[in-house]
A tleap script that builds the chain and sets N, CA, C and O, in Angstrom:
source leaprc.protein.ff14SB
mol = sequence {
  NMET ASN GLU GLN VAL PHE ALA ASN PRO LEU
  GLY THR GLU ARG VAL GLY LYS LEU MET ILE
  ARG TYR ALA ILE PRO SER ILE ILE SER ILE
  VAL VAL ASN SER LEU TYR ASN MET VAL ASP
  GLN VAL PHE ILE GLY GLN GLY VAL GLY TYR
  LEU GLY ASN ALA ALA THR ASN VAL ILE MET
  PRO LEU THR THR ILE LEU MET ALA LEU ALA
  PHE MET LEU GLY ASP GLY LEU HIE GLU SER
  LYS LEU TRP GLU LYS PRO THR CARG
}
set mol.1.N position { 11.877 10.196 40.023 }
set mol.1.CA position { 11.076 10.297 38.835 }
set mol.1.C position { 10.160 9.077 38.749 }
set mol.1.O position { 10.602 7.944 38.940 }
set mol.2.N position { 8.896 9.316 38.463 }
set mol.2.CA position { 7.901 8.255 38.393 }
set mol.2.C position { 7.647 7.894 36.931 }
set mol.2.O position { 6.857 8.564 36.265 }
set mol.3.N position { 8.288 6.867 36.428 }
set mol.3.CA position { 8.103 6.453 35.037 }
set mol.3.C position { 7.325 5.158 35.005 }
set mol.3.O position { 7.604 4.222 35.754 }
set mol.4.N position { 6.340 5.123 34.119 }
set mol.4.CA position { 5.571 3.903 33.916 }
set mol.4.C position { 5.979 3.291 32.593 }
set mol.4.O position { 6.121 3.990 31.590 }
set mol.5.N position { 6.163 2.005 32.595 }
set mol.5.CA position { 6.523 1.286 31.381 }
set mol.5.C position { 5.317 0.451 30.970 }
set mol.5.O position { 4.826 -0.374 31.740 }
set mol.6.N position { 4.852 0.676 29.751 }
set mol.6.CA position { 3.709 -0.059 29.239 }
set mol.6.C position { 4.180 -1.130 28.261 }
set mol.6.O position { 5.114 -0.912 27.490 }
set mol.7.N position { 3.527 -2.280 28.302 }
set mol.7.CA position { 3.861 -3.365 27.380 }
set mol.7.C position { 3.328 -3.025 25.987 }
set mol.7.O position { 2.272 -2.406 25.853 }
set mol.8.N position { 4.051 -3.424 24.979 }
set mol.8.CA position { 3.623 -3.229 23.601 }
set mol.8.C position { 2.415 -4.115 23.337 }
set mol.8.O position { 2.517 -5.334 23.482 }
set mol.9.N position { 1.265 -3.543 22.952 }
set mol.9.CA position { 0.081 -4.376 22.734 }
set mol.9.C position { 0.237 -5.328 21.554 }
set mol.9.O position { -0.463 -6.337 21.484 }
set mol.10.N position { 1.145 -5.024 20.623 }
set mol.10.CA position { 1.328 -5.910 19.477 }
set mol.10.C position { 1.950 -7.243 19.885 }
set mol.10.O position { 1.840 -8.231 19.158 }
set mol.11.N position { 2.595 -7.270 21.035 }
set mol.11.CA position { 3.201 -8.511 21.493 }
set mol.11.C position { 2.398 -9.236 22.553 }
set mol.11.O position { 2.699 -10.383 22.884 }
set mol.12.N position { 1.378 -8.580 23.088 }
set mol.12.CA position { 0.648 -9.194 24.196 }
set mol.12.C position { -0.831 -9.440 23.919 }
set mol.12.O position { -1.415 -10.352 24.504 }
set mol.13.N position { -1.454 -8.654 23.044 }
set mol.13.CA position { -2.895 -8.781 22.790 }
set mol.13.C position { -3.187 -9.902 21.796 }
set mol.13.O position { -2.304 -10.368 21.077 }
set mol.14.N position { -4.447 -10.316 21.779 }
set mol.14.CA position { -4.900 -11.321 20.807 }
set mol.14.C position { -4.951 -10.697 19.413 }
set mol.14.O position { -5.173 -9.496 19.267 }
set mol.15.N position { -4.745 -11.521 18.404 }
set mol.15.CA position { -4.696 -11.037 17.026 }
set mol.15.C position { -6.049 -10.472 16.601 }
set mol.15.O position { -6.098 -9.445 15.925 }
set mol.16.N position { -7.136 -11.117 16.981 }
set mol.16.CA position { -8.465 -10.629 16.614 }
set mol.16.C position { -8.742 -9.249 17.165 }
set mol.16.O position { -9.286 -8.395 16.466 }
set mol.17.N position { -8.375 -9.027 18.400 }
set mol.17.CA position { -8.569 -7.717 19.029 }
set mol.17.C position { -7.709 -6.659 18.339 }
set mol.17.O position { -8.153 -5.530 18.130 }
set mol.18.N position { -6.488 -7.026 17.989 }
set mol.18.CA position { -5.601 -6.089 17.283 }
set mol.18.C position { -6.132 -5.755 15.891 }
set mol.18.O position { -6.034 -4.613 15.442 }
set mol.19.N position { -6.695 -6.756 15.210 }
set mol.19.CA position { -7.258 -6.513 13.883 }
set mol.19.C position { -8.389 -5.497 13.959 }
set mol.19.O position { -8.479 -4.589 13.133 }
set mol.20.N position { -9.250 -5.660 14.960 }
set mol.20.CA position { -10.352 -4.713 15.116 }
set mol.20.C position { -9.803 -3.332 15.455 }
set mol.20.O position { -10.257 -2.325 14.913 }
set mol.21.N position { -8.841 -3.293 16.339 }
set mol.21.CA position { -8.293 -2.014 16.791 }
set mol.21.C position { -7.612 -1.240 15.667 }
set mol.21.O position { -7.712 -0.014 15.615 }
set mol.22.N position { -6.930 -1.929 14.778 }
set mol.22.CA position { -6.166 -1.252 13.743 }
set mol.22.C position { -6.847 -1.249 12.371 }
set mol.22.O position { -6.628 -0.326 11.586 }
set mol.23.N position { -7.653 -2.244 12.070 }
set mol.23.CA position { -8.250 -2.327 10.739 }
set mol.23.C position { -9.510 -1.479 10.608 }
set mol.23.O position { -9.744 -0.887 9.554 }
set mol.24.N position { -10.318 -1.410 11.651 }
set mol.24.CA position { -11.578 -0.674 11.559 }
set mol.24.C position { -11.358 0.812 11.235 }
set mol.24.O position { -12.045 1.327 10.353 }
set mol.25.N position { -10.442 1.523 11.895 }
set mol.25.CA position { -10.231 2.919 11.493 }
set mol.25.C position { -9.749 3.064 10.043 }
set mol.25.O position { -10.108 4.022 9.359 }
set mol.26.N position { -8.949 2.123 9.589 }
set mol.26.CA position { -8.488 2.176 8.199 }
set mol.26.C position { -9.649 1.972 7.230 }
set mol.26.O position { -9.740 2.660 6.213 }
set mol.27.N position { -10.527 1.038 7.542 }
set mol.27.CA position { -11.687 0.782 6.685 }
set mol.27.C position { -12.601 1.997 6.653 }
set mol.27.O position { -13.106 2.368 5.593 }
set mol.28.N position { -12.815 2.615 7.803 }
set mol.28.CA position { -13.671 3.802 7.861 }
set mol.28.C position { -13.077 4.931 7.020 }
set mol.28.O position { -13.806 5.622 6.309 }
set mol.29.N position { -11.762 5.121 7.096 }
set mol.29.CA position { -11.144 6.193 6.306 }
set mol.29.C position { -11.247 5.920 4.812 }
set mol.29.O position { -11.419 6.853 4.027 }
set mol.30.N position { -11.147 4.668 4.408 }
set mol.30.CA position { -11.273 4.332 2.990 }
set mol.30.C position { -12.703 4.572 2.508 }
set mol.30.O position { -12.909 5.075 1.403 }
set mol.31.N position { -13.690 4.215 3.332 }
set mol.31.CA position { -15.090 4.435 2.956 }
set mol.31.C position { -15.389 5.927 2.836 }
set mol.31.O position { -16.044 6.353 1.885 }
set mol.32.N position { -14.912 6.724 3.796 }
set mol.32.CA position { -15.136 8.174 3.740 }
set mol.32.C position { -14.453 8.765 2.510 }
set mol.32.O position { -15.026 9.627 1.842 }
set mol.33.N position { -13.255 8.321 2.205 }
set mol.33.CA position { -12.550 8.807 1.021 }
set mol.33.C position { -13.304 8.434 -0.254 }
set mol.33.O position { -13.384 9.244 -1.178 }
set mol.34.N position { -13.850 7.241 -0.318 }
set mol.34.CA position { -14.612 6.817 -1.491 }
set mol.34.C position { -15.887 7.644 -1.649 }
set mol.34.O position { -16.228 8.045 -2.762 }
set mol.35.N position { -16.591 7.901 -0.552 }
set mol.35.CA position { -17.791 8.732 -0.621 }
set mol.35.C position { -17.451 10.148 -1.096 }
set mol.35.O position { -18.174 10.736 -1.901 }
set mol.36.N position { -16.342 10.680 -0.588 }
set mol.36.CA position { -15.890 12.010 -1.025 }
set mol.36.C position { -15.642 12.010 -2.531 }
set mol.36.O position { -16.036 12.948 -3.224 }
set mol.37.N position { -15.001 10.976 -3.035 }
set mol.37.CA position { -14.698 10.913 -4.466 }
set mol.37.C position { -15.957 10.781 -5.311 }
set mol.37.O position { -16.032 11.340 -6.405 }
set mol.38.N position { -16.954 10.039 -4.809 }
set mol.38.CA position { -18.206 9.914 -5.567 }
set mol.38.C position { -18.928 11.256 -5.664 }
set mol.38.O position { -19.417 11.628 -6.730 }
set mol.39.N position { -18.992 11.979 -4.547 }
set mol.39.CA position { -19.624 13.302 -4.570 }
set mol.39.C position { -18.826 14.241 -5.464 }
set mol.39.O position { -19.404 15.043 -6.198 }
set mol.40.N position { -17.514 14.145 -5.407 }
set mol.40.CA position { -16.649 14.968 -6.252 }
set mol.40.C position { -16.920 14.694 -7.729 }
set mol.40.O position { -16.928 15.623 -8.536 }
set mol.41.N position { -17.141 13.444 -8.090 }
set mol.41.CA position { -17.429 13.088 -9.480 }
set mol.41.C position { -18.731 13.727 -9.955 }
set mol.41.O position { -18.831 14.147 -11.108 }
set mol.42.N position { -19.716 13.801 -9.086 }
set mol.42.CA position { -20.983 14.434 -9.458 }
set mol.42.C position { -20.756 15.912 -9.776 }
set mol.42.O position { -21.240 16.414 -10.791 }
set mol.43.N position { -20.018 16.606 -8.906 }
set mol.43.CA position { -19.774 18.024 -9.145 }
set mol.43.C position { -18.891 18.251 -10.372 }
set mol.43.O position { -19.121 19.195 -11.127 }
set mol.44.N position { -17.910 17.420 -10.574 }
set mol.44.CA position { -17.058 17.553 -11.768 }
set mol.44.C position { -17.866 17.271 -13.019 }
set mol.44.O position { -17.713 17.963 -14.025 }
set mol.45.N position { -18.723 16.261 -12.968 }
set mol.45.CA position { -19.561 15.951 -14.129 }
set mol.45.C position { -20.503 17.089 -14.484 }
set mol.45.O position { -20.740 17.353 -15.663 }
set mol.46.N position { -21.040 17.760 -13.482 }
set mol.46.CA position { -21.941 18.879 -13.741 }
set mol.46.C position { -21.182 20.114 -14.237 }
set mol.46.O position { -21.675 20.854 -15.088 }
set mol.47.N position { -19.987 20.328 -13.699 }
set mol.47.CA position { -19.248 21.548 -14.032 }
set mol.47.C position { -18.385 21.424 -15.267 }
set mol.47.O position { -18.416 22.299 -16.132 }
set mol.48.N position { -17.609 20.347 -15.366 }
set mol.48.CA position { -16.637 20.201 -16.452 }
set mol.48.C position { -17.172 19.317 -17.564 }
set mol.48.O position { -16.986 19.613 -18.744 }
set mol.49.N position { -17.825 18.248 -17.194 }
set mol.49.CA position { -18.345 17.323 -18.191 }
set mol.49.C position { -17.633 15.983 -18.139 }
set mol.49.O position { -16.913 15.679 -17.188 }
set mol.50.N position { -17.846 15.203 -19.160 }
set mol.50.CA position { -17.328 13.839 -19.159 }
set mol.50.C position { -15.811 13.784 -19.242 }
set mol.50.O position { -15.218 12.819 -18.760 }
set mol.51.N position { -15.163 14.773 -19.830 }
set mol.51.CA position { -13.698 14.765 -19.882 }
set mol.51.C position { -13.100 14.977 -18.488 }
set mol.51.O position { -12.054 14.410 -18.170 }
set mol.52.N position { -13.742 15.769 -17.679 }
set mol.52.CA position { -13.296 15.944 -16.292 }
set mol.52.C position { -13.440 14.663 -15.501 }
set mol.52.O position { -12.556 14.308 -14.721 }
set mol.53.N position { -14.552 13.963 -15.696 }
set mol.53.CA position { -14.737 12.675 -15.031 }
set mol.53.C position { -13.705 11.654 -15.513 }
set mol.53.O position { -13.185 10.871 -14.718 }
set mol.54.N position { -13.416 11.663 -16.790 }
set mol.54.CA position { -12.426 10.729 -17.328 }
set mol.54.C position { -11.053 10.998 -16.729 }
set mol.54.O position { -10.331 10.063 -16.382 }
set mol.55.N position { -10.691 12.264 -16.608 }
set mol.55.CA position { -9.379 12.605 -16.052 }
set mol.55.C position { -9.260 12.173 -14.596 }
set mol.55.O position { -8.232 11.626 -14.198 }
set mol.56.N position { -10.286 12.409 -13.805 }
set mol.56.CA position { -10.208 12.013 -12.393 }
set mol.56.C position { -10.278 10.498 -12.229 }
set mol.56.O position { -9.686 9.955 -11.296 }
set mol.57.N position { -10.988 9.807 -13.112 }
set mol.57.CA position { -11.042 8.348 -13.035 }
set mol.57.C position { -9.715 7.705 -13.436 }
set mol.57.O position { -9.389 6.614 -12.968 }
set mol.58.N position { -8.961 8.362 -14.282 }
set mol.58.CA position { -7.655 7.828 -14.666 }
set mol.58.C position { -6.652 7.982 -13.524 }
set mol.58.O position { -5.852 7.079 -13.278 }
set mol.59.N position { -6.686 9.103 -12.833 }
set mol.59.CA position { -5.690 9.380 -11.806 }
set mol.59.C position { -6.052 8.781 -10.448 }
set mol.59.O position { -5.176 8.655 -9.592 }
set mol.60.N position { -7.306 8.412 -10.223 }
set mol.60.CA position { -7.734 7.926 -8.910 }
set mol.60.C position { -6.986 6.669 -8.462 }
set mol.60.O position { -6.548 6.633 -7.312 }
set mol.61.N position { -6.810 5.643 -9.288 }
set mol.61.CA position { -6.056 4.467 -8.822 }
set mol.61.C position { -4.613 4.801 -8.442 }
set mol.61.O position { -4.083 4.260 -7.472 }
set mol.62.N position { -3.988 5.681 -9.196 }
set mol.62.CA position { -2.619 6.090 -8.873 }
set mol.62.C position { -2.573 6.815 -7.528 }
set mol.62.O position { -1.664 6.593 -6.728 }
set mol.63.N position { -3.542 7.670 -7.288 }
set mol.63.CA position { -3.608 8.383 -6.016 }
set mol.63.C position { -3.793 7.415 -4.859 }
set mol.63.O position { -3.157 7.566 -3.816 }
set mol.64.N position { -4.651 6.431 -5.033 }
set mol.64.CA position { -4.900 5.442 -3.983 }
set mol.64.C position { -3.653 4.616 -3.693 }
set mol.64.O position { -3.336 4.354 -2.532 }
set mol.65.N position { -2.952 4.209 -4.729 }
set mol.65.CA position { -1.739 3.419 -4.544 }
set mol.65.C position { -0.659 4.240 -3.831 }
set mol.65.O position { -0.009 3.747 -2.910 }
set mol.66.N position { -0.474 5.479 -4.254 }
set mol.66.CA position { 0.529 6.332 -3.612 }
set mol.66.C position { 0.165 6.628 -2.153 }
set mol.66.O position { 1.044 6.676 -1.291 }
set mol.67.N position { -1.116 6.823 -1.879 }
set mol.67.CA position { -1.546 7.063 -0.506 }
set mol.67.C position { -1.310 5.825 0.360 }
set mol.67.O position { -0.880 5.946 1.508 }
set mol.68.N position { -1.587 4.642 -0.178 }
set mol.68.CA position { -1.360 3.409 0.572 }
set mol.68.C position { 0.131 3.218 0.866 }
set mol.68.O position { 0.497 2.824 1.973 }
set mol.69.N position { 0.985 3.493 -0.112 }
set mol.69.CA position { 2.426 3.384 0.111 }
set mol.69.C position { 2.914 4.389 1.153 }
set mol.69.O position { 3.756 4.065 1.991 }
set mol.70.N position { 2.386 5.595 1.095 }
set mol.70.CA position { 2.792 6.616 2.064 }
set mol.70.C position { 2.369 6.223 3.474 }
set mol.70.O position { 3.139 6.395 4.418 }
set mol.71.N position { 1.155 5.697 3.629 }
set mol.71.CA position { 0.700 5.253 4.948 }
set mol.71.C position { 1.543 4.081 5.437 }
set mol.71.O position { 1.913 4.021 6.609 }
set mol.72.N position { 1.845 3.154 4.536 }
set mol.72.CA position { 2.619 1.979 4.923 }
set mol.72.C position { 4.013 2.394 5.395 }
set mol.72.O position { 4.473 1.948 6.446 }
set mol.73.N position { 4.678 3.240 4.625 }
set mol.73.CA position { 6.020 3.666 5.000 }
set mol.73.C position { 5.994 4.545 6.249 }
set mol.73.O position { 6.846 4.404 7.126 }
set mol.74.N position { 5.029 5.443 6.330 }
set mol.74.CA position { 4.944 6.332 7.483 }
set mol.74.C position { 4.664 5.581 8.770 }
set mol.74.O position { 5.316 5.820 9.786 }
set mol.75.N position { 3.696 4.672 8.733 }
set mol.75.CA position { 3.384 3.881 9.931 }
set mol.75.C position { 4.512 2.925 10.269 }
set mol.75.O position { 4.813 2.703 11.442 }
set mol.76.N position { 5.136 2.360 9.246 }
set mol.76.CA position { 6.232 1.425 9.487 }
set mol.76.C position { 7.429 2.102 10.128 }
set mol.76.O position { 8.032 1.555 11.051 }
set mol.77.N position { 7.778 3.283 9.648 }
set mol.77.CA position { 8.900 4.010 10.244 }
set mol.77.C position { 8.568 4.496 11.647 }
set mol.77.O position { 9.432 4.541 12.523 }
set mol.78.N position { 7.319 4.853 11.849 }
set mol.78.CA position { 6.912 5.327 13.177 }
set mol.78.C position { 6.998 4.203 14.199 }
set mol.78.O position { 7.403 4.435 15.338 }
set mol.79.N position { 6.630 3.008 13.815 }
set mol.79.CA position { 6.621 1.881 14.742 }
set mol.79.C position { 7.958 1.160 14.830 }
set mol.79.O position { 8.165 0.331 15.717 }
set mol.80.N position { 8.854 1.471 13.922 }
set mol.80.CA position { 10.136 0.757 13.922 }
set mol.80.C position { 11.075 1.328 14.972 }
set mol.80.O position { 10.767 2.315 15.640 }
set mol.81.N position { 12.194 0.700 15.097 }
set mol.81.CA position { 13.203 1.131 16.063 }
set mol.81.C position { 14.101 2.236 15.499 }
set mol.81.O position { 15.033 2.666 16.178 }
set mol.82.N position { 13.843 2.701 14.280 }
set mol.82.CA position { 14.716 3.693 13.662 }
set mol.82.C position { 14.691 5.025 14.386 }
set mol.82.O position { 15.659 5.782 14.318 }
set mol.83.N position { 13.600 5.327 15.079 }
set mol.83.CA position { 13.472 6.621 15.726 }
set mol.83.C position { 14.017 6.639 17.140 }
set mol.83.O position { 14.176 7.708 17.729 }
set mol.84.N position { 14.304 5.476 17.690 }
set mol.84.CA position { 14.798 5.437 19.054 }
set mol.84.C position { 16.302 5.729 19.068 }
set mol.84.O position { 17.031 5.341 18.156 }
set mol.85.N position { 16.739 6.406 20.098 }
set mol.85.CA position { 18.164 6.680 20.245 }
set mol.85.C position { 18.862 5.416 20.748 }
set mol.85.O position { 18.354 4.730 21.636 }
set mol.86.N position { 20.016 5.117 20.182 }
set mol.86.CA position { 20.726 3.908 20.628 }
set mol.86.C position { 21.192 4.056 22.073 }
set mol.86.O position { 21.632 5.124 22.497 }
set mol.87.N position { 21.086 2.962 22.811 }
set mol.87.CA position { 21.576 2.956 24.193 }
set mol.87.C position { 22.899 2.230 24.251 }
set mol.87.O position { 23.128 1.281 23.502 }
set mol.88.N position { 23.764 2.669 25.132 }
set mol.88.CA position { 25.088 2.050 25.240 }
set mol.88.C position { 25.173 1.156 26.443 }
set mol.88.O position { 26.217 0.552 26.691 }
savepdb mol mol.pdb
quit
């Protein structure tokens, strides 16, 4: 069997390179999500009115916080040793 073992880049790469590799996609996703929400506010304002905008503006910070926690826990569990089978 031909198995290749790759080194974990988190332990071998430079911190600056890792920041670019992992932070840039996160920043792009946050910007796209913000643009989506701004366009959504325009349509809600035209269709529902100011009460619809008020409701979405109240819930938006809660949604962002819950999404950040879900990403943090999901990525943390994925990268942790919890998913590996114990070796004897």
